[in-house]
Structures are given as structure tokens and as C-alpha cells.
C-alpha positions as CSV (number, residue, x, y, z in Angstrom):
1,X,7.8,-15.2,-0.8
2,X,5.3,-17.6,0.5
3,X,3.6,-14.8,2.5
4,X,3.1,-12.8,-0.8
5,X,1.7,-15.9,-2.4
6,X,-0.7,-16.4,0.2
7,X,-1.8,-12.7,0.2
8,X,-2.4,-13.0,-3.5
9,X,-4.6,-16.0,-3.1
10,X,-6.4,-14.3,-0.2
11,X,-7.2,-11.3,-2.3
12,X,-8.4,-13.4,-5.1
13,X,-10.7,-15.4,-2.9
14,X,-12.3,-12.5,-1.2
15,X,-12.6,-10.6,-4.4
16,X,-14.5,-13.6,-5.9
17,X,-16.7,-13.6,-2.9
18,X,-17.4,-10.0,-3.4
19,X,-17.9,-10.4,-7.2
20,X,-20.5,-13.1,-6.3
21,X,-22.1,-11.3,-3.4
22,X,-22.8,-8.0,-5.2
23,X,-25.2,-9.3,-7.9
24,X,-26.7,-11.5,-5.2
25,X,-27.5,-8.3,-3.0
26,X,-28.7,-6.4,-5.9
27,X,-31.3,-9.1,-7.0
28,X,-32.4,-9.7,-3.4
29,X,-33.2,-6.2,-2.8
30,X,-34.8,-5.6,-6.2
31,X,-36.9,-8.5,-5.5
32,X,-35.6,-10.0,-9.0
33,X,-34.4,-13.3,-10.1
34,X,-31.2,-13.8,-12.3
35,X,-33.6,-14.8,-15.3
36,X,-35.1,-11.1,-15.0
37,X,-31.8,-9.5,-15.2
38,X,-30.3,-10.4,-18.5
39,X,-27.1,-8.2,-18.0
40,X,-26.1,-10.2,-14.9
41,X,-23.2,-12.5,-15.3
42,X,-25.0,-15.3,-13.5
43,X,-28.0,-15.3,-15.9
44,X,-26.1,-17.5,-18.6
45,X,-24.6,-20.0,-16.3
46,X,-25.4,-23.8,-17.2
47,X,-25.5,-24.8,-13.5
48,X,-26.9,-23.1,-10.4
49,X,-24.5,-24.6,-8.0
50,X,-22.6,-22.6,-5.6
51,X,-19.3,-24.1,-6.9
52,X,-20.0,-23.2,-10.5
53,X,-21.0,-19.6,-9.5
54,X,-17.8,-19.3,-7.5
55,X,-15.7,-20.6,-10.3
56,X,-17.0,-18.1,-12.9
57,X,-16.7,-15.3,-10.4
58,X,-13.1,-16.3,-9.7
59,X,-12.5,-16.3,-13.7
60,X,-13.9,-12.8,-13.7
61,X,-11.6,-11.7,-10.8
62,X,-8.4,-13.3,-12.3
63,X,-9.2,-11.6,-15.7
64,X,-9.6,-8.2,-14.3
65,X,-6.6,-8.5,-11.7
66,X,-4.5,-9.6,-14.5
67,X,-5.8,-7.2,-17.2
68,X,-5.7,-10.0,-19.7
69,X,-8.7,-9.0,-21.7
70,X,-12.5,-9.2,-21.7
71,X,-12.7,-12.9,-22.2
72,X,-16.1,-14.2,-21.8
73,X,-17.5,-11.3,-19.8
74,X,-18.1,-7.6,-20.7
75,X,-19.3,-5.4,-18.2
76,X,-22.4,-3.4,-19.4
77,X,-23.8,-1.9,-16.3
78,X,-22.5,0.8,-14.0
79,X,-22.0,-1.5,-11.0
80,X,-20.3,-4.0,-13.2
81,X,-18.0,-1.2,-14.6
82,X,-17.1,0.1,-11.2
83,X,-16.3,-3.4,-10.0
84,X,-14.0,-4.2,-13.0
85,X,-12.2,-0.9,-12.3
86,X,-11.6,-1.6,-8.8
87,X,-10.5,-5.0,-9.5
88,X,-8.1,-3.6,-12.3
89,X,-6.7,-1.1,-9.9
90,X,-6.1,-3.8,-7.3
91,X,-4.4,-6.0,-9.7
92,X,-1.9,-3.1,-10.6
93,X,-1.2,-2.3,-7.0
94,X,-0.6,-6.1,-6.3
95,X,1.7,-6.3,-9.3
96,X,3.8,-3.3,-7.9
97,X,3.8,-4.9,-4.6
98,X,5.1,-8.4,-6.0
99,X,7.7,-6.4,-8.1
100,X,9.0,-4.4,-5.1
101,X,9.2,-7.7,-2.9
102,X,11.0,-9.6,-5.7
103,X,13.6,-6.7,-5.8
104,X,14.0,-6.7,-2.2
105,X,14.3,-10.3,-2.1
106,X,17.0,-10.3,-4.8
107,X,19.1,-7.8,-2.7
108,X,18.8,-10.3,0.3
109,X,19.7,-13.3,-2.0
110,X,22.7,-11.3,-3.2
111,X,23.8,-10.6,0.3
112,X,23.5,-14.3,1.1
113,X,25.6,-15.1,-1.7
114,X,28.3,-12.7,-0.5
115,X,28.1,-14.5,3.0
116,X,28.5,-18.0,1.4
117,X,31.5,-16.7,-0.6
118,X,32.9,-15.3,2.5
119,X,32.4,-18.5,4.4
120,X,34.2,-20.4,1.5
121,X,37.1,-17.9,1.5
122,X,37.8,-18.2,5.2
123,X,37.7,-21.8,5.2
124,X,40.2,-21.9,2.1
125,X,42.4,-19.6,3.9
126,X,41.9,-21.6,7.2
127,X,41.2,-18.6,9.2
128,X,40.5,-18.9,13.0
129,X,37.1,-18.9,14.3
130,X,37.4,-15.5,15.9
131,X,38.2,-13.9,12.6
132,X,35.3,-15.6,10.8
133,X,33.2,-14.1,13.4
134,X,34.5,-10.6,13.0
135,X,34.3,-10.6,9.2
136,X,30.7,-11.9,9.3
137,X,29.9,-9.3,12.0
138,X,31.5,-6.5,9.6
139,X,29.3,-7.6,6.6
140,X,26.0,-7.8,8.6
141,X,26.6,-4.5,10.2
142,X,27.8,-2.9,7.0
143,X,25.0,-4.0,4.6
144,X,22.2,-4.7,7.1
145,X,21.4,-8.1,5.3
146,X,20.9,-6.4,1.9
147,X,23.8,-6.2,-0.6
148,X,24.2,-3.2,-2.7
149,X,27.0,-1.5,-4.9
150,X,27.2,2.0,-3.7
151,X,29.8,3.2,-6.1
152,X,27.9,1.8,-8.9
153,X,24.5,3.5,-7.7
154,X,26.3,7.0,-7.3
155,X,28.2,6.8,-10.4
156,X,24.6,7.1,-12.3
157,X,23.6,10.2,-10.4
158,X,24.4,13.9,-11.1
159,X,27.0,15.8,-8.7
160,X,24.1,17.6,-7.0
161,X,22.2,14.5,-6.2
162,X,25.5,12.8,-4.8
163,X,26.1,15.8,-2.5
164,X,22.4,15.7,-1.5
165,X,22.7,12.1,-0.6
166,X,25.9,12.5,1.3
167,X,24.3,15.4,3.4
168,X,21.2,13.5,4.2
169,X,23.0,10.4,5.0
170,X,25.3,12.1,7.4
171,X,22.5,14.0,9.3
172,X,23.3,12.1,12.5
173,X,26.9,13.0,12.2
174,X,25.9,16.8,11.7
175,X,23.6,16.6,14.5
176,X,26.0,15.1,17.0
177,X,29.2,16.8,16.3
178,X,29.2,20.2,18.3
179,X,31.5,22.1,16.1
180,X,29.4,21.6,13.1
181,X,26.1,23.0,14.6
182,X,26.7,26.9,13.9
183,X,28.5,26.3,10.6
184,X,27.0,27.8,7.3
185,X,25.5,25.0,5.1
186,X,27.9,25.9,2.3
187,X,31.0,25.0,4.4
188,X,29.1,22.0,6.1
189,X,28.3,20.4,2.4
190,X,32.0,21.1,1.6
191,X,33.2,19.2,4.6
192,X,30.6,16.4,4.3
193,X,31.4,15.9,0.4
194,X,34.9,14.9,1.5
195,X,34.3,12.5,4.5
196,X,34.8,8.8,3.9
197,X,32.7,6.4,5.8
198,X,34.5,3.6,7.9
199,X,33.1,1.0,10.2
200,X,35.2,-0.4,13.0
201,X,34.4,-3.6,15.2
202,X,35.1,-3.7,18.8
203,X,38.7,-3.7,19.7
204,X,39.9,-2.3,16.4
205,X,42.6,0.1,16.6
206,X,41.5,3.4,15.0
207,X,44.5,5.4,15.7
208,X,47.8,4.1,16.9
209,X,50.1,6.3,19.2
210,X,53.4,7.2,17.5
211,X,52.2,6.6,14.1
212,X,52.2,9.2,11.5
213,X,49.0,11.0,10.9
214,X,47.3,12.0,7.9
215,X,43.6,12.4,8.6
216,X,41.3,13.2,11.5
217,X,38.1,11.4,12.4
218,X,34.3,12.2,13.2
219,X,32.6,9.6,15.4
220,X,29.1,9.5,14.2
221,X,27.9,6.5,16.3
222,X,29.5,4.3,18.9
223,X,32.1,4.7,21.8
224,X,35.9,4.6,21.7
225,X,38.8,4.6,24.4
226,X,41.6,7.0,24.2
227,X,44.9,5.6,25.6
228,X,48.3,7.1,26.1
229,X,51.4,5.5,24.5
230,X,52.0,3.5,27.6
231,X,48.4,2.1,27.6
232,X,47.0,4.4,30.2
233,X,43.4,5.3,29.5
234,X,42.7,8.9,29.2
235,X,38.9,9.1,28.4
236,X,36.0,7.6,26.4
237,X,34.6,9.4,23.4
238,X,31.1,8.7,22.1
239,X,28.5,10.0,19.5
240,X,29.7,13.2,18.0
241,X,33.3,13.4,19.2
242,X,36.2,14.0,16.8
243,X,39.9,13.1,17.2
244,X,43.1,12.8,15.2
245,X,43.2,16.5,14.6
246,X,46.4,17.2,16.5
247,X,48.6,15.4,13.7
248,X,47.1,17.9,11.1
249,X,47.6,20.9,12.9
250,X,51.1,20.3,14.0
251,X,53.7,19.8,11.2
252,X,55.7,16.4,11.6
253,X,53.5,15.7,14.7
254,X,52.9,12.1,15.3
255,X,49.7,10.5,17.1
256,X,50.0,11.3,20.8
257,X,47.5,8.8,21.7
258,X,45.9,5.5,20.6
259,X,42.1,5.3,20.1
260,X,40.4,1.8,20.0
261,X,36.8,0.9,19.3
262,X,34.9,-0.3,22.3
263,X,31.8,-1.1,20.3
264,X,30.9,-1.2,16.8
265,X,31.6,2.6,15.6
266,X,30.5,4.4,12.6
267,X,33.5,6.8,11.7
268,X,33.9,9.5,9.1
269,X,37.5,10.1,7.9
270,X,38.8,13.5,6.7
271,X,42.2,13.4,5.0
272,X,44.8,16.0,5.3
273,X,44.3,17.5,1.9
274,X,40.6,17.8,2.4
275,X,41.2,19.2,5.9
276,X,43.2,22.0,4.6
277,X,40.7,22.7,1.8
278,X,37.5,22.6,4.0
279,X,38.5,23.7,7.5
280,X,41.9,25.4,7.5
281,X,40.2,28.0,5.4
282,X,37.4,28.7,7.8
283,X,38.9,30.9,10.6
284,X,36.5,30.2,13.5
285,X,36.2,26.5,13.0
286,X,40.0,26.1,12.7
287,X,40.4,28.2,15.9
288,X,38.0,26.0,17.6
289,X,39.6,22.8,16.5
290,X,43.1,24.1,17.3
291,X,42.1,25.0,20.9
292,X,40.6,21.6,21.4
293,X,43.8,20.1,20.2
294,X,46.0,22.1,22.5
295,X,43.8,21.3,25.5
296,X,44.0,17.5,24.5
297,X,47.8,17.6,23.9
298,X,48.4,19.0,27.4
299,X,46.1,16.5,29.0
300,X,47.4,13.5,27.3
301,X,51.2,14.5,28.2
302,X,50.1,15.1,31.8
303,X,48.4,11.9,32.1
304,X,51.2,10.2,30.5
305,X,53.8,11.7,32.7
306,X,51.7,10.8,35.8
307,X,51.4,7.3,34.5
308,X,55.3,6.9,34.0
309,X,55.9,8.3,37.5
310,X,53.6,5.7,38.9
311,X,55.2,2.9,37.0
312,X,58.7,4.1,38.0
313,X,57.5,4.2,41.7
314,X,56.2,0.6,41.4
315,X,59.2,-0.7,39.7
316,X,62.0,0.9,41.8
317,X,60.7,-1.1,45.1
318,X,60.3,-4.2,43.2
319,X,63.9,-4.2,41.8
320,X,65.3,-3.4,45.4
321,X,63.4,-6.3,46.8
322,X,64.7,-8.5,44.2
323,X,68.5,-7.6,44.8
324,X,67.9,-8.0,48.5
């Protein structure tokens, strides 16, 4: 806010200098004096001091920038009219800029208010320090220092605009997910319309092995680790990957692996009912996902078996040594 005020004073100062300089230059090059130019605003001044002239020039500038009326000065020459129009235009631009900055500042102040409320809440609940840090990190990453009510904003828009916003805001997801690249726009828009955005912090469990699955996920940004039920790491997935589709393809199939966020992850969730409506009806896309799911099941089971055998081999000698 201080920078905006300083910029306003800066504009008024140099505009006042310009308002004074232009008639001075005109009189100089025309070899005239203020008394010989009755239409010049400097003619009727009681004092010839620089301070008096600057004071009156500042009055003219403020009058034109604020469009508050003619007051004591009416432009009657082409040069004066052009200068007045320029000052009025600058005034309107400055007003728009200040209004925009005020709105932006209000959003940041609202965010700071939410953060203060969050701090009071964590203190009242006596949450541990690491939990406070995680909550603050979530809010900072989710809202990027500016609070907004997304549902309230979207509720005022038409359905077409809401779909367009969802499509444009998911451009990184569409760009990164390989199975989306060859889909028709109609199918792609149908899928994106039903996606739900979720944000996960490092070490958050996105999918837990053995749990019932009712959705799949598309990883827009971030990196996750895929683990077997016994904790053996299978692989890492990054931008553009998808996971969790196995539970949707196989009836009564529980999660075969756990997925944990390694860093802050932006994820889009697709629920079972929407999966059937958007993907299951698209033969080629469904076949691709089914093939990927089958390969992942085989790989996860093979790694899990290998890990179990390794654990057994290490456990048996240890037991023998204990009984000996």
C-alpha cells in the first residue's frame, strides 16, 4: 500500500512539473511573456515565485486527475485541452490500479486472517508443533497467500463457463497424462468435469494397501512412492501418472499397494460412479487402463512374493541362532 501511495505522489509531482514546464517552453520559444498570453494559467497569479506557480500547477493536476470539476481553471487552448485530457486519462488509470491493488490486498488480508484463526485453533486444541507446520504448509500451498471461496465463485457462473474453467485449470494434467493425449475433446471434457482436486503433503498416505477402493487418481504434479503391503518399495510415480484403477476394474478387489506422497502432490480423484460413466464406456481408453492395471498387479505380486521370501530367509537363520 505504501508503494502505491508513493507512486501516486510521484505521478502528481511530475505531472505538476510538466503542467508548469509546458507553458514556460511555449512562452520561451514564442519570445513572449505571461502578460502577452492572457489564456495562460500563469498570467493571473498574484506571485511570480516558483513555489506559487508549482502550488497552482499542483492544484490543476489534482483537479484533472480526480475529475472533480473545473474549479478555478478552464482550458481554452488546444494545448491546455490536450494536457487536461491526458491528466484525466492518467487519473482514471491510476484509480483502476488502486482499486485492483485494494482488491488484491483484501484477498491477502483475508488469507492472513484465516492463518491467524488457524493458529488460534491449533493452540486451543494443543496440537503438536509438527502438526501446526503441516497445517500451515497446506494452507500456504493450497491458496498461494490469497484466500478465495471457489465454490461461491463457481456458483455464480454458467455451466459452460464452469466446464471451461475446469478444462483450462487442468491443462497440466491433460498435458502430462499419456492416456489422455489421444482422446477426443468431448470425452476429455467429460472426464475433467468429474475430477476432484486434492492436495497431499509429504508422507501423506494417498492409498493404503488392503483398503477398499472406490476411486482412482491422476497425479498432476509431484512424486509418490508405491509400496507393497509389507512395505517393499515398487517404484516412484511422478507428473502424469495414474494409480488406484485396479480396485475399480476388478469387483471386490482391495488395494494391492500403498501410495505415499514423497513431496507436495497435486492429485485429481475420479470416483467409481464417474469412472463407469466416463471411462468404462470408452472402449479404447478402458482397454489401455485395463492392460496397465494387469501389468501392475503382476508386478506388485511378484515383488511382494520376492520380498516375503527374502524376509523368510532372513528370519529362519535368526531363529536357529536364537535356539542354539
